[in-house]
C-alpha positions, 0 to 999 in steps of 0.5 A, spaced: 500 500 500 502 507 498 505 510 505 500 516 504 495 512 501 488 510 503 487 504 504 485 499 498 488 504 494 493 498 491 488 494 486 487 502 483 496 504 481 495 496 477 490 498 472 489 506 472 494 510 467 494 515 462 492 513 455 499 515 451 496 519 447 494 525 449 492 532 445 489 537 448 491 540 456 486 544 460 492 549 465 487 552 470 492 558 471 497 559 466 499 566 467 504 568 470 509 563 474 510 556 473 503 556 470 507 561 465 512 556 462 508 550 463 503 554 457 511 554 454 512 546 455 507 543 452 506 548 447 513 545 445 511 538 445 505 539 441 499 540 446 493 543 443 493 547 450 487 551 453 488 556 460 483 558 465 484 564 469 478 570 471 483 574 466 486 578 474 493 578 471 497 580 464 496 574 459 503 572 455 500 569 451 494 574 449 496 575 441 498 567 440 494 564 436 496 557 439 493 558 446 486 558 447 483 562 453 476 561 457 474 565 462 472 564 469 473 563 477 476 556 479 472 557 484 467 556 481 464 549 481 460 551 474 465 554 471 470 550 472 464 544 470 464 548 463 471 549 462 471 542 462 464 541 457 469 546 451 475 544 452 475 537 453 481 536 455 486 530 454 490 532 461 489 537 466 494 541 471 492 545 476 497 550 478 492 555 483 489 550 487 490 553 494 485 549 498 482 542 499 476 542 497 478 545 491 482 540 488 476 535 490 472 539 487 476 539 481 478 530 480 471 530 481 469 533 475 475 531 471 474 524 473 474 522 466 482 525 463 487 521 461 490 526 467 489 531 472 497 533 476 494 537 481 502 542 483 503 541 491 509 543 494 516 540 499 511 544 505 507 539 504 512 535 508 512 534 516 518 532 518 525 536 518 530 530 514 534 530 510 532 528 504 525 529 503 522 522 500 515 521 497 512 516 501 516 516 507 516 523 510 510 525 514 506 530 511 503 536 514 496 534 518 490 540 517 485 541 521 477 542 517 480 550 519 488 550 517 482 546 511 480 554 508 486 559 511 488 562 507 494 565 510 501 562 509 501 559 516 496 554 513 500 553 506 503 548 507 497 544 509 492 546 506 498 542 499 499 537 504 491 536 505 490 537 496 495 530 495 490 527 500 485 529 496 489 526 490 491 520 493 483 519 495 480 521 487 485 515 485 482 510 490 476 511 486 479 511 479 480 517 477 488 519 473 490 523 479 498 525 481 501 531 484 508 534 483 510 537 489 515 542 487 522 545 493 522 553 492 521 555 484 526 560 482 527 562 475 524 567 469 517 571 471 518 570 478 513 574 481 515 572 487 522 576 488 525 572 492 531 571 488 532 578 485 534 579 491 540 576 491 540 577 483 540 585 486 545 584 492 550 582 487 550 586 480 550 592 486 555 591 491 562 589 492 562 587 498 554 583 502 552 579 507 551 571 507 547 570 513 552 564 517 557 560 515 555 559 507 553 552 507 545 553 509 542 548 504 534 551 501 532 546 495 531 550 488 527 548 482 528 551 476 521 552 474 521 549 466 523 543 470 517 544 474 514 545 468 517 539 464 515 535 471 508 537 470 508 535 463 513 528 465 509 526 470 502 526 466 504 522 462 508 517 465 506 518 472 502 512 476 496 516 479 496 517 486 503 517 487 506 524 489 513 526 485 518 531 488 521 536 484 529 540 485 534 541 482 538 534 481 545 538 484 543 541 491 547 548 492 549 551 498 547 559 499 554 561 497 553 556 492 548 561 489 550 567 491 557 564 486 552 562 480 549 568 480 556 572 479 558 567 474 552 569 470 552 576 471 560 576 469 562 580 476 565 578 482 562 580 490 566 579 497 561 574 501 562 576 508 558 572 513 555 574 519 552 570 525 547 572 530 551 577 535 554 581 528 547 581 525 543 584 532 548 589 532 544 591 525 538 588 529 538 583 524 537 576 524 539 570 519 532 569 517 530 576 516 535 574 509 530 571 506 532 564 501 535 561 508 533 557 512 537 554 518 535 547 518 536 543 511 530 543 507 532 538 500 528 534 495 529 527 495 528 527 486 529 520 484 522 518 483 521 523 479 528 522 474 525 515 473 520 517 469 526 520 464 524 527 467 531 530 467 533 536 470 537 544 467 544 544 468 544 550 474 550 555 469 544 554 465 539 555 469 542 561 473 544 565 466 537 565 464 534 567 470 539 573 470 537 575 464 530 576 464 531 579 472 535 585 468 531 586 463 524 587 469 523 593 473 524 587 479 529 588 484 527 584 490 526 590 495 521 587 499 526 582 502 532 587 503 534 588 510 536 595 508 543 596 505 544 601 512 543 595 517 548 591 512 554 596 513 553 596 520 554 588 520 560 589 515 563 595 520 563 591 525 566 584 521 571 589 519 573 590 527 574 583 528 
């Protein structure tokens, strides 16, 4: 029996599966970040693609005849049913399911498609262990209150319960799958998490990195997440979850080095511990993409389907190039250059 799935699940794994000749795809979302790259991935593999969204964000495919669009709110069950009847997709990719109830509704509506793929998260895991493995590392619990809460504190709980909804659907015979990315980076990342570090390396000769520089927080290049979603739809086993992340995990220092190489520059990295940071009323957690305990996902299960990740230097080069063409600077995560300078001053006197 699948360790994350309900009892009676094994027989479904033997009988379930996709048709192997999927031609049309419905992307729920499809305009901002992961969904945008997913649409491009599907087009590159000759899918007929339709996006389903409210139209609240600029549509990068608005002028492309190759991409159809159905307007609607995915939380509106009747709108989702209408999209299904209009498109009759072979595969459905759910990029914007943030509550488990939305996953349950979608797996009912799309119960007869060749593949329904839900984007979960590495944050669904409940245990701090290295690496986190599908079917072995426990998932977070989710109360009824957490299931409908939209705060960041319950994000992992809601994603874990969405995974359980996928497992339950597969037990009913639905070709439902889950993909769990870690922190996603790459072109058009509206979260601007990596943009902060790119901006720092591009504009300063010396920057502060919290801790000893060996912090490990697994990241996933967005184009690799997109290809993982397609590969899981085509080759994955219903009722299974698949981690996705860079096949080589890099420390925060190595990440900064990759950024510097992509910018064809160099930067002096200065490590600061809690005491030095406290001199400027900072802590390590004030620096985005810092995590005290390593977060690493095992990606062997996905790789066994034939998926590969992009070489890190190539992924970072594409990320940096698009950053330079954008107006993003990650300033929402900036601890303040004045504070950083105070930390550097303290370290210079040690």
